[in-house]
C-alpha positions in Angstrom: 0.0 -0.1 0.0 1.2 3.4 -0.4 1.7 5.6 2.1 -0.5 8.3 2.6 1.3 12.4 3.3 -0.6 13.4 6.1 -2.8 11.4 8.6 -5.9 13.7 7.6 -6.0 12.0 4.3 -7.8 9.0 6.1 -10.6 11.4 6.6 -13.3 11.1 3.4 -13.5 14.7 1.1 -16.8 14.4 1.7 -16.3 14.8 5.8 -15.1 17.8 5.3 -17.9 19.4 2.7 -20.0 18.7 5.7 -18.6 20.7 7.7 -21.9 22.6 9.9 -21.4 25.5 11.1 -21.6 25.6 14.9 -24.8 27.6 16.0 -24.7 31.2 17.0 -26.2 34.1 17.0 -25.1 36.3 14.2 -27.5 38.9 14.1 -26.7 39.4 18.2 -23.4 39.3 17.0 -23.2 42.2 14.7 -25.7 44.0 17.2 -22.7 43.8 20.1 -19.8 44.6 17.5 -22.0 47.5 15.8 -21.9 49.2 19.2 -18.5 48.0 21.0 -16.2 49.2 18.1 -15.4 52.5 17.4 -16.3 52.2 14.2 -19.2 49.8 14.3 -21.8 51.4 12.2 -19.9 50.0 8.8 -21.1 46.7 9.8 -23.4 45.3 7.7 -23.3 41.8 8.7 -21.5 39.0 10.8 -20.7 35.9 7.7 -19.4 32.5 8.9 -16.7 31.3 7.8 -15.5 28.2 9.0 -16.2 25.8 12.3 -12.7 24.3 12.7 -12.5 21.2 14.4 -10.5 23.9 17.1 -11.8 27.3 16.6 -14.7 29.3 14.3 -14.2 31.9 12.1 -16.6 34.5 10.8 -16.5 37.7 8.4 -17.4 41.2 9.8 -18.7 42.7 7.1 -18.7 45.8 5.5 -15.6 46.5 8.1 -13.5 43.7 6.3 -12.5 41.9 9.7 -12.1 37.9 10.4 -13.4 37.4 14.0 -12.4 34.5 15.7 -14.0 32.8 19.0 -13.4 29.6 20.5 -16.3 26.4 19.9 -19.3 26.2 20.4 -19.1 23.1 22.4 -16.2 21.0 23.9 -13.3 22.0 22.6 -11.5 18.7 20.2 -7.6 20.0 21.3 -8.6 21.3 25.2 -6.8 18.4 27.1 -3.7 19.1 25.0 -2.6 22.5 26.3 -3.3 24.1 23.0 -3.4 28.1 22.5 -7.0 29.5 23.2 -8.1 33.1 21.1 -6.3 35.7 23.9 -3.1 33.3 22.7 -3.4 33.1 19.4 -3.7 36.9 19.5 -0.5 37.1 21.2 1.1 35.1 18.9 0.3 36.0 15.4 1.1 40.0 17.4 4.8 38.5 18.2 4.9 36.9 15.1 4.1 39.5 13.0 6.2 42.3 15.6 9.5 39.4 14.8 9.4 39.1 11.3 9.3 41.2 8.9 9.2 39.1 6.2 6.3 36.4 7.7 3.0 36.0 6.1 0.8 36.0 8.6 -2.8 38.3 9.4 -2.6 41.5 11.8 -4.5 41.1 14.6 -6.5 44.8 15.3 -8.4 43.9 18.3 -8.4 41.8 21.8 -11.3 41.1 23.7 -10.1 38.6 26.9 -13.6 39.5 28.9 -16.5 36.9 27.9 -19.4 39.2 28.8 -19.2 41.0 25.3 -19.4 38.2 23.2 -20.5 35.1 26.0 -16.6 34.3 25.0 -13.5 35.6 24.5 -12.6 36.7 20.9 -10.2 38.6 18.5 -10.4 40.9 15.4 -7.5 40.2 12.3 -7.6 42.1 8.8 -9.4 40.3 6.2 -6.3 38.7 4.1 -7.0 37.8 0.4 -6.4 34.8 -0.7 -8.0 31.0 -0.8 -7.0 28.5 1.5 -5.0 25.3 -0.1 -7.5 22.2 -0.7 -7.1 19.7 2.1 -6.1 16.4 -0.4 -4.7 17.9 -3.2 -3.3 20.8 -5.2 -5.9 23.3 -5.7 -6.8 23.9 -9.8 -5.1 26.9 -9.9 -1.7 25.2 -9.7 -2.3 22.6 -12.5 -2.6 25.4 -15.4 0.2 28.0 -14.2 3.2 27.9 -15.3 5.8 25.9 -14.0 7.9 28.3 -12.7 5.0 29.6 -10.6 4.5 25.9 -9.0 8.7 26.2 -8.6 7.5 29.7 -6.3 5.1 28.3 -4.2 8.0 25.5 -2.6 10.1 28.8 -2.7 8.0 30.6 -0.5 6.7 28.0 2.0 10.2 27.4 2.8 11.4 30.8 2.3 7.6 31.5 5.4 9.1 28.7 7.5 13.0 29.3 7.8 12.1 32.7 8.8 9.4 31.2 11.6 12.1 28.4 12.5 14.6 31.7 13.3 14.0 31.5 16.9 11.3 30.9 19.5 9.0 32.9 20.3 8.0 34.1 24.1 4.1 33.8 23.6 4.7 30.3 22.8 6.7 29.5 26.4 9.1 27.1 27.1 10.3 25.1 24.3 8.8 21.3 24.7 11.6 18.9 24.1 10.0 16.2 21.4 9.7 13.6 24.2 7.2 16.0 26.0 5.7 17.2 22.7 4.7 13.1 22.0 3.4 13.0 25.5 1.6 15.9 25.6 -0.6 14.5 22.3 -0.4 10.9 24.4 -1.6 11.7 27.8 -5.2 12.9 27.5 -6.1 9.6 25.2 -3.5 7.1 26.8 -7.3 5.3 28.5 -8.9 5.8 25.4 -6.3 4.7 23.0 -6.5 1.1 21.4 -3.5 -0.8 21.6 -1.8 -0.1 18.2 -1.8 3.9 19.5 -0.7 3.1 22.6 2.4 0.9 20.8 2.6 3.7 18.7 3.6 6.4 21.2 5.6 4.5 23.7 7.9 3.4 20.7 7.7 7.0 19.8 8.7 7.9 23.6 11.0 5.1 23.6 13.4 6.2 20.4 12.8 10.5 21.0 15.9 11.7 19.0 17.8 14.3 20.7 16.5 17.5 20.4 17.9 20.4 18.0 17.9 24.2 19.3 14.3 25.1 19.8 12.7 27.6 18.2 8.9 29.2 16.7 7.1 26.0 15.7 3.9 26.6 13.7 3.0 23.0 15.1 0.2 21.8 12.1 1.9 22.6 9.5 -0.6 21.4 6.7 -0.5 23.5 3.9 -4.5 23.5 4.4 -3.3 26.4 7.0 -1.8 28.9 4.1 -3.4 31.2 2.0 -3.0 31.6 -1.7 -4.0 34.7 -3.8 -2.2 34.8 -7.4 0.2 32.4 -7.0 1.4 34.4 -3.3 1.7 33.1 0.0 -0.3 35.5 1.4 -0.6 33.9 5.1 -0.2 31.1 7.4 -3.0 30.3 9.6 -4.2 28.3 12.3 -1.3 28.7 15.1 -3.3 27.2 18.3 -1.4 23.7 18.2 2.1 26.2 18.0 5.2 25.5 20.4 8.9 25.8 21.0 10.5 22.8 20.3 12.3 21.1 17.3 11.4 23.1 13.8 11.7 19.6 12.8 8.1 18.9 13.3 7.0 21.5 10.5 9.0 19.9 8.1 8.7 16.8 8.2 4.9 17.3 7.7 5.8 19.6 5.0 7.9 17.1 3.0 5.0 14.5 3.0 3.1 16.2 1.3 5.4 17.1 -1.7 5.8 13.2 -1.7 9.6 11.3 -1.1 10.6 7.6 -1.4 7.8 5.5 0.6 4.9 7.8 -0.4 3.4 10.0 -3.0 3.0 12.9 -1.2 0.1 15.2 -2.2 -2.3 14.4 -5.5 -1.0 17.1 -7.9 2.3 17.8 -6.5 3.9 15.6 -9.1 3.3 17.9 -11.5 6.5 20.1 -13.1 8.1 22.7 -10.9 7.0 21.4 -7.5 9.9 20.0 -6.1 10.4 16.6 -4.2 9.8 16.2 -0.2 13.7 16.1 -0.2 15.0 19.5 -2.1 11.9 20.7 0.2 13.9 19.7 2.9 17.4 20.1 1.5 16.3 23.3 1.1 15.1 24.2 4.8 18.7 23.3 5.7 20.4 25.8 3.6 18.2 28.4 4.5 18.1 27.4 8.2 21.6 26.0 8.7 20.1 22.9 10.4 20.3 19.6 10.2 17.3 17.8 8.9 17.4 14.0 10.3 15.2 11.7 12.1 12.3 12.4 9.7 10.9 9.4 9.7 10.3 9.7 13.5 8.7 13.1 13.3 6.6 12.4 10.8 5.4 9.1 13.0 5.1 11.1 15.7 2.5 13.3 13.3 0.7 10.6 12.7 -0.2 9.4 16.0 -1.0 12.5 17.0 -3.0 13.0 14.7 -4.5 9.7 16.1 -4.8 10.9 19.1 -6.9 13.5 18.0 -9.3 11.7 16.2 -9.5 9.3 19.4 -10.6 12.4 21.4 -12.8 13.6 18.9 -14.4 10.2 18.8 -15.0 10.1 22.1 -16.7 13.5 22.4 -19.7 12.5 19.9 -19.5 9.0 22.0 -20.0 10.6 24.9 -22.9 13.2 23.9 -20.6 16.0 24.4 -20.5 17.1 21.0 -23.4 16.9 18.5 -20.3 17.5 15.6 -21.3 15.3 13.0 -17.4 15.2 11.7 -16.9 14.3 15.2 -18.8 10.9 14.8 -16.9 9.4 11.6 -14.0 9.8 13.5 -14.2 6.2 15.3 -14.1 4.5 11.2 -10.8 5.8 10.2 -9.2 5.3 13.1 -7.7 2.2 12.7 -6.4 2.5 9.4 -4.8 6.0 10.8 -3.7 4.0 13.8 -2.0 1.4 11.9 -0.2 3.5 9.2 1.1 5.3 12.8 2.5 2.4 14.3 3.6 0.8 10.7 5.7 4.0 9.8 7.1 4.5 13.7 7.9 0.3 13.7 10.0 1.3 10.7 12.1 4.1 11.7 12.9 2.0 14.8 13.5 -1.2 12.9 16.0 0.6 10.7 18.0 1.7 14.0 
């Protein structure tokens, strides 16, 4: 069987198409923001954009701002010490202040008092662009010139090399590779099946020596980027960010571009797109960092996604979430956990 680039590829496209927007009174939100913001009289409406697994995102029309709120129901990542909306605001704020070349949305307002909208929230500028697909290279890349596809790779590596220059204060103390694995394992240790438990135990026992810590995005899939006319306009969704070994990020990216034993994301074999090996090589050249043990990091990423899916399935089974997406998680878990276990076993066998 051909390896898949990331654990999410086990979840069907129809799953993502069925993303349901969680219930909030958008008319009430609009009315509150109209009174709350200095230029609120320009607001013409509030429209739901996405109900992600860990946050909800809305467009404030008229001001062209994006509103970020926590999930309406039990958060999928609540046990993993990920960043709440206040933390995400601080991360984006520091990223922009420290990294002029890093494409991130400009944050414009934070409200830490939940009394205003019923939850803490922040507002950021709307960035032009469309997200990369979860499952394949977007259609515009197929019709683009080879040089445009090559430029996509250049921009991605440049952005992550810039992010990986140094730690961020907003992310707190650095996690070792072992600690990063343990923080995803601990919340599901009583819920995980035997394959996932074995995968995590092997990962913990074989954790590589840590590289010098830097800011890591933590969920470096292409779907967390925005593109406009061939230009990378934003890195998004920083709730899983942490200070640690940046090989977490580069290993996940490399798997999407294909490498020995992995086909990568469909469409990424078009002329101009780099291989995963070249992406890693270019990243190493820009950062001056070695990129060994990437198979361990890719196995760990698969186990981490499987842990997230395990917890989501449990939330649905316990009635703590009515999100239909979580109800589908149980069906994909066996394949996800088997893939993670096989990869870590292969890494350990190779020594």
